[in-house]
C-alpha positions as CSV (number, residue, x, y, z in Angstrom):
1,M,0.3,-0.3,-0.1
2,V,0.9,3.7,-0.9
3,P,0.4,6.8,1.0
4,P,-2.5,9.5,-0.1
5,P,-1.8,11.3,-3.8
6,D,-1.4,14.5,-1.5
7,Q,1.8,13.2,0.2
8,T,3.2,11.0,-3.4
9,G,1.4,11.4,-6.7
10,K,0.2,14.4,-6.8
11,K,3.2,16.6,-5.4
12,V,5.1,16.0,-7.8
13,N,2.3,14.8,-10.9
14,L,3.3,11.1,-11.3
15,P,0.8,8.4,-10.9
16,I,0.2,5.7,-8.0
17,V,0.7,2.4,-9.3
18,Y,-1.3,-0.8,-6.8
19,H,-0.4,-3.7,-6.3
20,S,-3.3,-5.7,-4.1
21,R,-2.9,-8.5,-3.8
22,E,-5.4,-10.9,-1.7
23,A,-6.6,-7.1,0.1
24,A,-9.6,-5.8,-2.7
25,K,-11.6,-4.4,-0.7
26,D,-8.8,-2.8,1.3
27,T,-7.5,-1.4,-1.5
28,M,-10.6,0.3,-2.4
29,D,-11.4,2.1,0.3
30,M,-8.1,3.4,0.6
31,I,-8.1,4.7,-2.8
32,L,-11.8,6.0,-2.1
33,E,-10.9,7.7,1.5
34,T,-7.7,9.3,0.1
35,H,-9.2,10.3,-3.5
36,A,-6.8,9.1,-5.6
37,A,-8.2,8.9,-9.0
38,E,-6.7,12.8,-8.4
39,C,-3.3,11.1,-9.1
40,G,-4.6,9.1,-11.3
41,G,-2.6,5.8,-12.0
42,V,-2.6,1.4,-12.8
43,I,-3.6,-1.5,-10.4
44,H,-1.0,-3.2,-11.2
45,C,-1.0,-7.9,-12.2
46,Y,-5.4,-6.7,-11.9
47,S,-6.6,-10.1,-10.4
48,Y,-9.7,-9.0,-8.9
49,A,-13.4,-9.4,-10.4
50,K,-14.8,-7.4,-13.8
51,E,-17.6,-5.3,-11.4
52,M,-14.4,-4.0,-9.4
53,A,-12.5,-3.0,-12.4
54,K,-15.0,-1.6,-14.1
55,E,-15.6,0.9,-11.0
56,Y,-11.5,1.6,-11.2
57,V,-11.9,2.3,-14.7
58,D,-14.8,4.4,-14.2
59,M,-12.3,6.6,-11.6
60,G,-10.1,6.7,-14.4
61,F,-7.2,4.2,-13.8
62,Y,-6.1,1.4,-15.8
63,I,-6.0,-2.3,-15.5
64,G,-2.4,-3.4,-15.5
65,V,-2.7,-6.7,-17.6
66,G,-0.3,-9.2,-17.9
67,G,0.4,-13.0,-18.2
68,V,-2.2,-14.5,-15.1
69,I,-4.6,-13.9,-18.9
70,T,-3.2,-17.1,-20.9
71,F,-3.5,-18.8,-17.2
72,K,-6.1,-21.6,-17.8
73,N,-7.1,-20.4,-14.4
74,G,-7.0,-16.7,-15.9
75,R,-10.9,-16.5,-16.2
76,R,-11.4,-13.7,-14.0
77,L,-8.8,-11.5,-15.9
78,K,-10.4,-12.8,-19.2
79,E,-13.4,-11.9,-18.3
80,T,-12.2,-8.6,-17.0
81,V,-10.3,-7.6,-20.2
82,E,-13.7,-8.6,-22.0
83,A,-15.9,-5.8,-20.0
84,I,-13.4,-2.9,-19.8
85,P,-12.6,-1.1,-22.3
86,L,-9.0,-1.0,-24.4
87,S,-8.3,2.1,-23.9
88,R,-8.0,1.9,-20.0
89,I,-5.2,-1.2,-20.4
90,V,-1.6,-1.5,-20.0
91,L,0.6,-5.0,-20.6
92,E,2.7,-6.1,-18.5
93,T,5.3,-8.6,-17.4
94,D,5.2,-8.4,-13.4
95,C,9.1,-9.6,-14.1
96,P,10.6,-12.3,-13.4
97,Y,7.1,-13.6,-12.8
98,L,3.9,-14.9,-14.5
99,S,5.2,-15.2,-17.8
100,P,2.5,-16.0,-20.4
101,E,1.8,-19.7,-21.8
102,P,3.9,-21.2,-23.8
103,N,6.5,-19.9,-21.6
104,R,4.7,-19.9,-17.9
105,G,7.3,-21.1,-14.8
106,K,10.7,-19.6,-17.2
107,R,11.8,-16.2,-16.2
108,N,9.5,-13.1,-17.7
109,D,10.9,-10.4,-19.5
110,S,9.2,-7.4,-21.6
111,T,9.2,-10.3,-24.8
112,N,6.8,-12.3,-23.9
113,L,4.0,-9.6,-24.0
114,I,4.0,-10.9,-27.1
115,Y,1.8,-13.7,-26.1
116,V,-0.6,-11.1,-23.9
117,A,-1.2,-8.8,-26.8
118,R,-2.4,-11.6,-29.0
119,E,-4.5,-13.1,-25.8
120,I,-6.7,-10.0,-25.5
121,A,-7.1,-9.6,-29.4
122,A,-8.4,-13.3,-29.1
123,I,-10.9,-12.2,-26.8
124,K,-11.8,-8.5,-27.9
125,G,-12.4,-10.0,-31.4
126,I,-9.6,-7.4,-32.8
127,S,-5.9,-7.9,-34.6
128,E,-2.7,-8.3,-32.8
129,Q,-1.6,-4.9,-33.8
130,K,-4.3,-3.0,-32.8
131,V,-4.1,-4.5,-29.0
132,I,-0.3,-2.9,-29.6
133,E,-0.5,0.5,-30.6
134,E,-3.8,1.0,-28.2
135,T,-1.6,-0.1,-25.1
136,E,1.1,1.8,-26.0
137,K,-0.5,4.7,-26.4
138,N,-2.6,4.0,-23.5
139,A,1.2,3.1,-21.4
140,R,2.2,7.1,-23.0
141,K,-0.9,8.6,-21.4
142,L,-0.2,6.6,-18.2
143,Y,3.5,7.5,-17.2
144,R,2.3,10.9,-18.8
145,L,5.9,10.0,-21.3
146,D,4.9,12.1,-24.3
147,E,4.6,16.0,-22.3
148,K,7.3,17.4,-20.8
149,Q,6.5,18.0,-17.1
150,E,8.9,18.5,-13.8
151,V,9.0,16.3,-11.7
152,N,9.7,18.1,-8.1
153,M,11.5,15.2,-5.8
154,E,11.5,18.0,-3.2
155,K,7.7,17.9,-2.8
156,L,8.0,14.2,-2.2
157,S,6.0,13.4,1.6
158,N,9.0,13.2,4.4
159,P,9.4,9.4,5.9
160,K,8.1,10.1,9.4
161,E,4.4,11.4,7.5
162,T,4.2,7.9,5.1
163,I,4.9,5.7,7.9
164,Q,1.8,7.4,9.5
165,V,-0.7,6.9,6.7
166,L,0.5,3.4,6.3
167,Q,0.3,2.7,10.0
168,K,-2.5,3.8,9.2
169,H,-3.9,1.9,6.8
170,E,-1.7,-1.4,7.4
171,F,-5.0,-2.9,6.9
172,Q,-4.8,-6.0,9.4
173,F,-1.5,-6.9,7.5
174,K,-0.4,-9.2,9.8
175,K,-3.9,-11.1,10.4
176,K,-3.7,-11.1,6.6
177,F,-0.3,-12.6,6.2
178,G,1.7,-13.6,9.4
179,Q,3.5,-11.0,9.5
180,N,4.0,-7.2,10.6
181,F,4.2,-4.8,7.7
182,F,6.9,-3.4,9.5
183,D,9.0,-5.7,11.1
184,R,12.1,-5.4,8.8
185,S,13.9,-8.3,9.6
186,A,11.3,-9.7,7.3
187,C,12.9,-8.1,4.7
188,A,16.4,-9.2,5.5
189,G,18.5,-11.7,2.6
C-alpha cells in the first residue's frame, strides 16, 4: 500500500502504481478514502472481479494485464478484459514472475508481451496490432511519456508522514500474511 496522493503522486505529478494482492476491499477503500483518482494510476497485475475493474476504470485508473491472461485458470482476468475498454488496459510483465503461456514457469520479460497482446486480441475480436498500438498509447498517457513535465522530488512526502499513513492503512496485514508490515527483519536477506 502507498501513502495518499496528496503526499506522493499528486505532489510530484506522477501516477501511482497499486499492487494489491488478496486485498481487494482494502485497496478500494484506501483509494476512495484518499481520493487517489485525482492522481491517476494503474492497478498493477489485476486479479479481482470485472465489476471492481469497472469501478477503477470509472475512476480513471488503468488496469494492468500480464501473463495470467493466458493461463487456463485466468478466467476472471479474461472476463475483466472482455468487460472493460481497451483504452483502459496496459500490458505488464510482472518480471520476473507470471510468464505467459507458452513460457509459464520461466523467467518473464518484455519479450513475452506478444502473448498477452495476442490473448487480449482474441478476447476482444481485434488484431494483435490494434492491441499493441492502443496499449502503447495507453502506457504513454498513463506514464505521461509524451508530456514535458517536471517532477518535483522535493515535494515527496517525508518519511515520518509516509510511515504514519502506512500505519493507518495497514489493513490487518499481520492477520492476513502472518508478519508485521513494519517488521524490517522479514526483508533481511
